[in-house]
VOGU-3710 file (C-alpha; in Angstrom, 3 decimals, decimal comma):
1> mrqvlallal> 0,000/0,000/0,000  2,854/2,405/0,789  4,388/1,700/-2,634  1,073/2,387/-4,364  0,531/5,616/-2,409  4,106/6,747/-3,107  3,745/6,269/-6,863  0,365/8,008/-6,932  1,768/10,917/-4,898  4,850/11,248/-7,089
11> randtvphhq> 2,549/11,471/-10,129  -0,045/13,595/-8,298  -2,886/14,895/-10,508  -1,825/12,606/-13,366  -3,283/9,186/-14,146  -0,991/6,282/-13,262  -1,785/3,328/-15,585  -2,587/-0,079/-14,136  0,466/-1,671/-15,746  2,859/0,779/-14,050
21> lveelweerp> 1,360/0,037/-10,641  1,646/-3,706/-11,311  5,259/-3,302/-12,466  6,080/-1,266/-9,353  4,671/-3,940/-7,017  5,741/-7,167/-8,726  8,213/-6,113/-11,443  8,330/-8,730/-14,226  6,525/-11,536/-12,357  3,053/-10,384/-11,306
31> ptsaattlqt> 0,795/-13,050/-9,787  -2,438/-14,047/-11,520  -4,291/-12,183/-8,777  -2,409/-8,910/-9,404  -5,451/-6,932/-10,577  -7,576/-8,057/-7,641  -4,796/-7,376/-5,134  -4,245/-3,889/-6,591  -7,954/-3,117/-6,250  -7,741/-4,216/-2,612
41> yiyqlrklpg> -4,844/-1,816/-1,980  -6,812/1,054/-3,554  -9,843/0,138/-1,421  -7,695/0,184/1,727  -6,129/3,532/0,766  -9,560/5,092/0,328  -10,230/4,375/3,993  -7,513/6,874/4,916  -8,755/10,348/5,949  -9,563/12,471/2,927
51> lghqspvgpg> -8,862/9,896/0,218  -12,396/8,560/-0,044  -13,746/11,449/-2,121  -14,869/10,336/-5,553  -14,920/13,734/-7,271  -11,856/15,623/-8,451  -10,635/18,749/-6,745  -12,250/21,834/-8,233  -12,906/25,478/-7,395  -13,671/25,803/-3,698
61> rdvpallttp> -12,869/22,148/-3,038  -9,273/22,041/-1,818  -9,196/18,435/-0,545  -7,387/15,303/-1,759  -9,163/12,493/-3,571  -8,133/9,086/-4,910  -9,963/8,701/-8,207  -10,547/5,806/-10,593  -9,934/6,867/-14,184  -9,995/5,026/-17,521
71> ggyrlslpss> -6,939/2,774/-17,477  -5,681/3,608/-13,992  -5,922/5,764/-10,878  -5,243/9,423/-10,105  -4,432/11,007/-6,762  -5,889/14,493/-6,990  -4,037/16,814/-4,618  -3,977/20,551/-3,891  -0,658/22,189/-4,819  0,348/22,596/-1,157
81> ctdvkefdel> 0,094/18,888/-0,302  3,521/17,565/-1,374  7,101/18,555/-0,611  7,971/18,010/-4,288  5,466/20,653/-5,415  6,680/23,132/-2,790  10,268/22,501/-3,873  9,439/23,060/-7,571  7,563/26,297/-6,875  10,421/27,720/-4,801
91> virarramee> 12,940/26,843/-7,536  10,807/28,564/-10,195  10,536/31,652/-7,965  14,319/31,654/-7,401  15,196/31,366/-11,085  12,783/34,130/-11,986  14,342/36,398/-9,359  17,878/35,764/-10,602  16,860/36,359/-14,228  15,699/39,803/-13,080
101> gaitegaeal> 19,013/40,473/-11,330  17,761/39,901/-7,758  20,548/37,472/-6,871  20,081/37,745/-3,086  16,357/36,976/-3,269  17,014/34,124/-5,684  19,672/32,601/-3,435  17,366/32,777/-0,418  14,581/31,030/-2,357  17,008/28,276/-3,382
111> hralavwrgp> 18,038/27,845/0,264  14,362/27,465/1,241  13,771/24,998/-1,600  16,642/22,767/-0,491  15,464/22,994/3,136  12,290/21,164/2,060  14,441/18,049/1,706  14,867/16,081/4,919  17,012/13,296/3,468  16,951/10,826/0,570
121> vladlsmgpv> 13,629/10,567/-1,257  11,288/7,983/0,325  14,229/6,549/2,275  11,943/4,385/4,439  10,160/2,787/1,477  10,952/-0,508/-0,212  10,677/0,746/-3,773  10,098/-0,940/-7,099  11,475/-0,005/-10,544  8,910/2,696/-11,405
131> vgidilrlte> 9,268/4,673/-8,174  13,020/4,095/-8,405  13,173/6,017/-11,703  11,226/8,931/-10,207  13,544/8,992/-7,219  16,606/9,159/-9,478  15,022/12,064/-11,371  14,244/13,977/-8,175  17,690/13,310/-6,724  19,342/14,678/-9,872
141> kryevleeri> 17,046/17,720/-9,806  18,060/18,405/-6,197  21,723/18,200/-7,207  21,165/20,702/-10,043  19,442/23,130/-7,678  22,195/22,644/-5,107  24,790/23,666/-7,702  22,690/26,717/-8,646  22,475/27,736/-4,994  26,244/27,374/-4,533
151> dadlvlgrhh> 26,841/29,437/-7,686  24,560/32,164/-6,331  26,370/32,132/-2,972  29,698/32,472/-4,776  28,348/35,467/-6,669  27,324/36,975/-3,324  30,834/36,564/-1,904  29,912/33,832/0,612  32,955/31,683/-0,114  34,100/31,509/3,528
161> rltselsala> 30,929/29,802/4,704  30,854/27,504/1,646  34,191/25,774/2,197  33,057/23,313/4,878  29,837/22,433/3,018  31,667/21,935/-0,273  34,366/19,842/1,419  31,704/17,459/2,711  29,914/17,341/-0,655  33,160/16,656/-2,520
171> adhptreglh> 33,923/13,818/-0,097  30,454/12,326/-0,651  30,768/12,679/-4,440  34,468/12,014/-5,153  34,091/12,042/-8,968  31,796/15,096/-9,358  34,092/17,567/-11,094  31,637/20,463/-10,764  31,594/20,251/-6,955  35,372/20,025/-6,777
181> aklmlalhra> 35,701/23,057/-9,055  33,430/25,073/-6,777  35,401/23,947/-3,717  38,646/25,007/-5,413  37,168/28,409/-6,215  35,836/28,923/-2,669  39,178/27,933/-1,099  41,105/30,171/-3,481  38,884/33,129/-2,669  39,234/32,394/1,053
191> grrsealevf> 43,021/32,696/0,755  43,612/28,922/0,975  45,298/28,503/-2,384  47,428/25,473/-1,465  44,328/23,594/-0,291  42,579/24,449/-3,571  45,471/22,850/-5,473  45,298/19,787/-3,220  41,607/19,363/-4,124  42,547/19,141/-7,798
201> qrlrrvlade> 45,305/16,588/-7,152  42,958/14,455/-5,040  40,285/14,523/-7,756  42,873/13,616/-10,373  43,993/10,557/-8,387  40,421/9,367/-7,847  39,489/9,722/-11,528  42,652/7,925/-12,610  42,243/5,081/-10,096  38,493/4,514/-10,483
211> lgiepgadiq> 37,779/5,495/-14,087  41,149/5,669/-15,819  40,558/9,227/-17,062  41,980/12,710/-16,568  39,948/15,655/-15,197  37,995/17,609/-17,800  39,228/20,681/-19,652  37,206/23,130/-17,533  38,632/22,115/-14,146  42,121/21,773/-15,630
221> rlhqqvlagd> 41,834/25,376/-16,805  40,713/26,409/-13,324  43,721/24,574/-11,867  46,034/26,585/-14,122  44,300/29,804/-13,093  44,790/28,992/-9,409  48,453/28,157/-10,034  48,915/31,482/-11,833  46,981/33,453/-9,213  44,627/34,692/-11,931
231> raldpprptg> 42,807/37,819/-10,720  39,758/36,709/-12,688  39,080/34,288/-9,823  38,949/37,028/-7,196  35,670/37,557/-5,295  33,163/39,924/-6,923  33,530/43,461/-5,598  30,621/45,526/-4,261  29,054/47,715/-6,904  28,142/50,494/-4,500
241> spgsrrgvpa> 24,792/50,941/-6,199  21,689/51,678/-4,118  20,284/48,621/-2,375  23,290/46,405/-3,131  25,196/44,574/-0,419  28,795/43,394/-0,270  29,492/41,268/-3,348  25,945/41,719/-4,712  25,554/43,081/-8,267  23,183/45,934/-8,949
251> prrprapeaa> 19,627/44,887/-9,885  19,205/43,814/-13,539  22,987/43,870/-14,056  24,044/40,514/-12,563  27,590/39,257/-12,677  28,593/35,621/-12,443  31,879/34,274/-11,027  34,575/34,266/-13,713  35,498/30,672/-13,031  34,463/27,077/-13,210
261> tppasvlppd> 30,705/27,224/-13,724  29,120/30,222/-15,457  25,357/30,331/-14,984  24,531/29,767/-18,617  26,813/28,275/-21,269  25,479/26,184/-24,123  28,306/24,990/-26,357  28,936/21,810/-28,326  31,883/19,725/-27,067  35,315/21,162/-27,752
271> vpligrsdev> 37,570/19,329/-30,210  41,336/19,767/-30,663  42,361/21,633/-33,795  45,462/20,952/-35,871  47,377/23,830/-37,384  45,072/26,591/-36,144  46,928/27,988/-33,114  47,759/31,327/-34,754  44,212/31,807/-36,049  42,734/30,885/-32,648
281> dlavglltee> 44,970/33,401/-30,882  43,985/36,055/-33,411  40,259/35,384/-32,971  40,579/35,411/-29,166  42,326/38,762/-29,355  39,757/40,254/-31,734  36,866/39,177/-29,499  38,406/40,354/-26,239  40,273/43,484/-27,294  39,110/46,228/-24,955
291> peggfgeesg> 38,085/49,446/-26,693  39,604/52,735/-25,627  37,883/53,912/-22,470  36,928/50,367/-21,430  33,655/48,501/-21,828  31,367/51,367/-20,923  28,222/52,583/-22,619  30,237/55,200/-24,486  32,489/52,600/-26,103  29,944/51,564/-28,726
301> gprcvavvgp> 28,360/48,209/-29,471  29,618/44,667/-28,967  32,545/43,287/-30,910  31,407/41,324/-33,966  33,882/39,011/-35,717  33,157/36,964/-38,845  35,130/33,761/-39,509  34,430/32,255/-42,924  35,985/29,738/-45,256  35,281/27,048/-47,850
311> pgvgvtafgv> 32,944/24,171/-46,962  34,848/21,583/-44,964  37,503/23,992/-43,674  36,139/23,658/-40,138  34,656/27,058/-39,275  32,103/25,466/-36,935  34,723/23,555/-34,934  36,899/26,668/-34,947  34,135/28,878/-33,546  33,281/26,362/-30,821
321> hvahrlrtaf> 36,942/25,962/-29,865  37,428/29,725/-29,582  34,295/29,989/-27,410  35,644/27,315/-25,055  38,893/29,285/-24,792  36,986/32,402/-23,692  35,357/31,032/-20,557  36,657/33,691/-18,195  36,354/36,569/-20,671  32,567/36,121/-20,889
331> pdgrfhvsfg> 31,512/35,092/-17,370  27,780/35,504/-17,983  27,559/32,823/-20,636  28,673/31,526/-24,018  26,042/30,284/-26,445  26,087/28,474/-29,777  23,215/28,639/-32,251  22,984/27,736/-35,916  20,810/28,615/-38,875  21,119/24,952/-39,846
341> dpddplgvdd> 20,962/23,497/-43,340  21,905/26,213/-45,885  19,346/24,707/-48,258  16,534/25,219/-45,719  17,807/27,629/-43,044  15,956/28,501/-39,863  14,405/31,917/-39,523  15,902/34,579/-37,268  12,876/34,220/-34,957  13,679/30,509/-34,488
351> vlasllgaag> 17,332/31,248/-33,727  16,245/33,912/-31,220  13,971/31,335/-29,585  16,954/28,970/-29,243  19,057/31,697/-27,656  16,337/32,741/-25,226  15,654/29,118/-24,323  19,359/28,607/-23,577  19,223/31,715/-21,375  16,464/30,132/-19,297
361> frpsglpaer> 13,256/31,512/-20,798  10,402/29,036/-21,169  9,346/28,506/-24,805  5,683/28,929/-23,897  6,374/32,415/-22,556  8,261/33,775/-25,569  6,699/36,527/-27,708  5,417/35,391/-31,079  6,858/38,294/-33,069  10,499/38,397/-34,130
371> aerarlfrsw> 10,894/42,062/-33,126  9,606/41,341/-29,616  11,962/38,385/-29,244  14,851/40,589/-30,357  13,934/43,225/-27,754  13,696/40,555/-25,059  17,116/39,190/-26,047  18,738/42,634/-25,943  17,085/43,325/-22,608  18,451/40,074/-21,180
381> tagrrvlivv> 21,987/40,779/-22,418  21,963/44,314/-20,954  24,432/44,394/-18,080  25,901/41,008/-19,009  29,092/39,944/-20,748  28,153/37,102/-23,079  29,577/35,530/-26,217  27,196/34,400/-28,960  28,504/32,018/-31,646  26,213/31,980/-34,685
391> devttarqit> 26,905/29,272/-37,277  25,864/28,795/-40,928  25,361/32,506/-41,583  24,904/33,263/-45,279  24,059/36,973/-45,189  24,858/39,831/-42,822  21,125/40,591/-42,471  20,728/37,453/-40,374  22,749/38,866/-37,469  20,892/42,179/-37,058
401> dllpaeagsa> 18,680/40,943/-34,217  21,322/38,694/-32,664  23,716/41,395/-31,470  23,993/41,620/-27,667  23,282/44,951/-26,010  26,582/45,547/-24,206  30,017/46,553/-25,479  31,511/43,938/-23,144  29,730/41,163/-25,081  30,693/39,753/-28,471
411> llvtghhrlh> 29,251/37,982/-31,508  31,294/35,373/-33,395  29,802/34,618/-36,810  30,849/31,557/-38,832  29,847/30,427/-42,297  30,848/29,661/-45,871  29,992/32,987/-47,514  32,175/36,069/-47,490  30,335/38,679/-45,434  30,528/42,450/-45,282
421> dtrftarmel> 28,728/44,827/-42,949  29,708/47,904/-40,984  28,822/46,054/-37,771  31,706/43,612/-38,264  34,673/44,856/-36,269  36,896/42,235/-37,905  36,760/39,458/-40,512  38,878/36,317/-40,831  39,167/33,665/-43,533  40,235/30,144/-42,611
431> rplgtrqale> 42,512/28,639/-45,234  42,894/24,912/-45,977  45,603/23,094/-44,061  49,091/22,703/-45,474  50,360/19,306/-46,600  52,160/18,578/-43,333  49,120/19,458/-41,230  46,813/17,433/-43,495  49,117/14,432/-43,133  49,036/14,805/-39,347
441> lirqalgrer> 45,234/14,817/-39,417  45,129/11,593/-41,450  47,867/10,036/-39,311  45,865/10,625/-36,129  42,869/8,907/-37,700  44,675/5,912/-39,219  48,099/5,538/-37,626  51,491/5,959/-39,242  51,739/2,406/-40,652  48,559/2,720/-42,713
451> lhtdpiglre> 49,885/5,838/-44,444  52,930/3,980/-45,781  50,960/1,168/-47,398  49,543/3,295/-50,248  51,684/6,417/-50,839  50,266/7,096/-54,304  46,681/6,818/-53,072  47,553/9,036/-50,109  48,851/11,749/-52,428  45,719/11,530/-54,570
461> lldlcgglpg> 43,498/11,743/-51,482  45,333/14,813/-50,187  45,012/16,493/-53,584  41,323/15,643/-53,785  40,502/16,959/-50,286  42,589/20,072/-50,850  43,645/20,411/-47,211  40,058/20,656/-45,935  39,786/19,112/-42,439  36,146/18,023/-42,861
471> pllgagalla> 36,659/15,796/-45,917  39,997/14,566/-44,547  38,398/13,513/-41,267  35,500/11,900/-43,127  37,905/9,962/-45,325  39,974/8,920/-42,313  36,881/7,727/-40,445  35,764/5,608/-43,389  39,191/4,065/-43,860  39,392/3,290/-40,142
481> lrphwtmrql> 36,074/1,430/-40,325  37,119/-0,413/-43,489  40,759/-1,413/-42,923  40,770/-3,650/-46,001  40,377/-0,619/-48,283  43,247/1,214/-49,927  43,066/4,967/-50,370  42,751/4,488/-54,088  39,680/2,320/-53,502  38,226/5,009/-51,248
491> idwmsrmcse> 38,587/7,613/-54,010  36,914/5,286/-56,532  34,083/4,669/-54,038  33,617/8,405/-53,527  33,320/8,923/-57,285  30,678/6,216/-57,619  28,665/7,060/-54,521  28,210/10,685/-55,513  26,068/9,432/-58,378  24,007/6,976/-56,269
501> pavvrrhqpw> 21,635/9,152/-54,241  19,343/6,239/-53,351  22,076/4,449/-51,400  22,103/5,203/-47,675  25,533/6,581/-46,778  26,740/6,927/-43,207  30,101/8,462/-44,064  30,416/11,014/-46,811  33,696/12,905/-47,092  32,063/15,160/-49,689
511> rcvarccsal> 28,891/15,931/-47,686  29,945/19,391/-46,457  30,697/20,440/-50,048  27,471/18,971/-51,448  25,379/20,801/-48,798  26,773/24,176/-49,854  26,417/23,368/-53,547  22,791/22,321/-53,180  21,933/25,568/-51,381  22,985/27,662/-54,382
521> hprlrdvlar> 20,533/29,465/-56,613  19,660/27,114/-59,522  21,423/29,402/-61,998  24,680/29,313/-60,011  24,349/25,565/-59,559  24,075/25,163/-63,323  27,148/27,373/-63,826  29,142/25,273/-61,383  28,013/22,037/-63,042  29,222/23,257/-66,439
531> lagedgfvtv> 32,557/24,493/-65,097  33,144/21,207/-63,229  34,097/19,544/-66,527  37,256/21,670/-66,747  40,295/20,431/-64,804  42,394/23,568/-64,761  41,894/27,319/-64,734  39,601/28,955/-67,276  39,520/32,557/-68,400  36,328/34,553/-68,306
541> eqaavlletg> 36,139/34,309/-72,121  36,365/30,504/-71,962  33,733/30,470/-69,220  31,436/32,645/-71,331  31,607/30,053/-74,113  30,884/27,205/-71,703  27,979/29,096/-70,142  26,691/30,419/-73,470  26,516/33,956/-72,136  28,304/37,290/-72,400
551> ieeagellee> 31,714/37,990/-70,907  30,440/40,505/-68,328  27,700/38,172/-67,083  30,119/35,232/-66,959  32,498/37,315/-64,871  29,763/38,246/-62,382  28,576/34,652/-62,061  32,121/33,455/-61,410  32,671/36,130/-58,760  29,468/35,132/-56,975
561> lvecflvdad> 30,813/31,585/-56,749  34,135/32,941/-55,455  32,169/34,682/-52,674  30,816/31,236/-51,698  34,314/29,631/-51,756  33,129/27,188/-54,445  35,407/28,579/-57,166  39,049/29,647/-56,717  40,341/32,815/-58,361  43,930/33,683/-59,266
571> istdpttswf> 45,742/36,318/-61,257  45,372/35,458/-64,922  48,435/34,074/-66,726  46,719/33,850/-70,129  47,871/36,772/-72,341  44,782/36,446/-74,557  42,253/37,363/-71,840  41,007/40,882/-71,187  40,058/39,966/-67,590  42,328/40,246/-64,572
581> fqyrvpplvr> 41,603/36,810/-63,166  41,277/33,155/-64,057  39,044/30,652/-62,242  39,144/27,004/-61,174  36,642/24,639/-59,568  38,281/22,785/-56,610  38,750/19,010/-57,080  36,152/17,912/-54,507  33,502/20,204/-56,014  34,350/18,818/-59,461
591> mvfrssrdpv> 33,845/15,280/-58,143  30,399/16,103/-56,767  29,220/17,662/-60,005  30,885/15,231/-62,372  29,284/12,269/-60,613  25,834/13,775/-60,200  23,987/16,180/-62,450  22,220/17,630/-59,427  24,268/18,193/-56,243  21,088/17,864/-54,187
601> aarv> 21,210/14,170/-55,062  24,613/13,882/-53,412  23,271/14,997/-50,046  21,824/12,987/-47,184
//
C-alpha cells in the first residue's frame, strides 16, 4: 500500500496506468491475482482520511481524492500537499528572481527549496522499478538546484561559509568535477590557495584510479588559473549601487563568477584543432580586445567578428573551440546557435527562440513576433558579458537581431559565404591546411603504418581533399572502419557514390561540399556544373563560351561563386584574356558535379 501511495503521490494529478502500478509492485513476475490485489490496496487507501472522495478537486474544493480513471488511478491533490510541489515552486521563484538580477532573493529562495528536503527521497520505502526512476530524477534535480544555490552564494561573496559544506559534498561525491571546481574556487577566494590545489590533485587521483581518465578541460583550466593566481578568480567586488550589499551586483545587471561554472553556457563539445593555433589566438584577441575607455556605454556596441571559409575547412569547430577558450572573458555565458541546413535555413525568430531558451526563458512564454523576441534578447543581455557564436550565416542581415546589447559582449559569426557589414569589427578567412598538417590529421585517424601502405593513393586523397579538415576527417573515419580498403579504392568509391543518391551513406567525405552546392541558386548551380568539366583554370572568355553567355555576365557569375568559396580565383596568366583573373573549380567540387547532375542528389 505504501508503494502504491508513493507512486500516486509522485505522479499527483496525473493518471498512473494499471500496468505501471503492477510493475512497481511485482516487477516482471506479477501473480495471476495482481489486478484483484491492486484493487484491494486502492480500497484500503480510500479508507484513509480524505482519500475517499470520488470527485476531483475543483474550485472551492481544496481536498485530496483518490480517483478511478480510464486505465488507472489518479491522486488528486492541492498544490500545497507535497514537498515536491513546494520545492518546484520555490525553484521557479528563485530562477525568476535571478533572471531579473535579484541574486540575493534568488539565493534565499534556493536555500528554502533545499530545506524542504529532509534526506533521501522515500528513504523508508521498499521501492520498485517505477518509483526508483522517479527517485533518481528527483535526486538529480536536487543536485542541479544545489549547484545553482552554490553558484549564487559564490556570486554573493559567501565563499568563507561555503568551504566546509563543499568539502563534505566533494567527499560524498568524489568524482563530481563540478563540486570540486566550486570547492577550489571557494578555497582560493578564502586565501587557501594550497588547499585548492590539493583538491585538484585528489580529484585527479580518484578519476585515474576509479575510471582511468583525466579531469575535464574546464577544471584543468581552473587549476592553471589557481596556479597562476589569476585575478579573474577574485571575489566579486561591491558595486556600491543603491540597495546592493557586499558582493551583490546591482539589480538587472548581474555578474557571475569568472570561473568554473558560469550560470549559462550552451556549447557543443570542444575538439582539438590541428594547425590553427595562430588563427585561434587572433580570434581570441579580436573578441576580447578592450576598446579605448573600457567597456562602458560610451564605447559603442559589442565586438562582432566573422570567420568564414570554404565548406569543410572547419569554421564550426573553430568557432566552438574559440568559445571554449573564452570562458573567463565572458563570465555571464557563451552560447552556440545555428541557422542549420543552408538549403533550408531557420528563420531569425527561431534562432532567437533557441538563444532565449538557452538563457532560461520558457518557450511557452516567448513573444510570437520576431521584433519582440529581439527586444527581449537585448534586454536580457543588458548588463551582461556574453559571447554568442552563430553558425551557418549566409548573409549579414541574419545577425541584425542577434547582437547583444553591451560593449563587453561579443558575436562570433561563422559560415561559408564572405560577409561584409559595418557592424563587423573584424573578418577572418580560414585557409585549408598545409600538406604537413593534413598528413598529421590523417595520421591521427589511421596511424602511421597505414599511411605507408599506399603512398600514391595518399597523395591523390590529399590532392582531392585540398587540405580541408572536414573531408579529410571523413575519409579517415571511413578508412578506419574499413581497414581492407586502400586509399585508391576510397577515391573510386567516392566517385561512384556521388552518383548513387538512393544508397544510404553513413560516411560522406564530400557531404559538407554537397550541402553548400545544393543551397545555391539554380542558376549558379548550373554554372558550377558546367565548369566542373574543366580540370584547370579557365579565363572569363572561356567560361562565357561554356555558359553560353556574355563575358560581363560570366564574370559576375564566377565572382558570386568565389564569394561562396566554391570557385578559386587567381591572377590570370593567359595573355589572350582581357580579364584580370582566371578561375578554377576545386577538385572535390568537381567530383560532386561530375558524378551527379544535381548536387542535391549527393546529399543525405
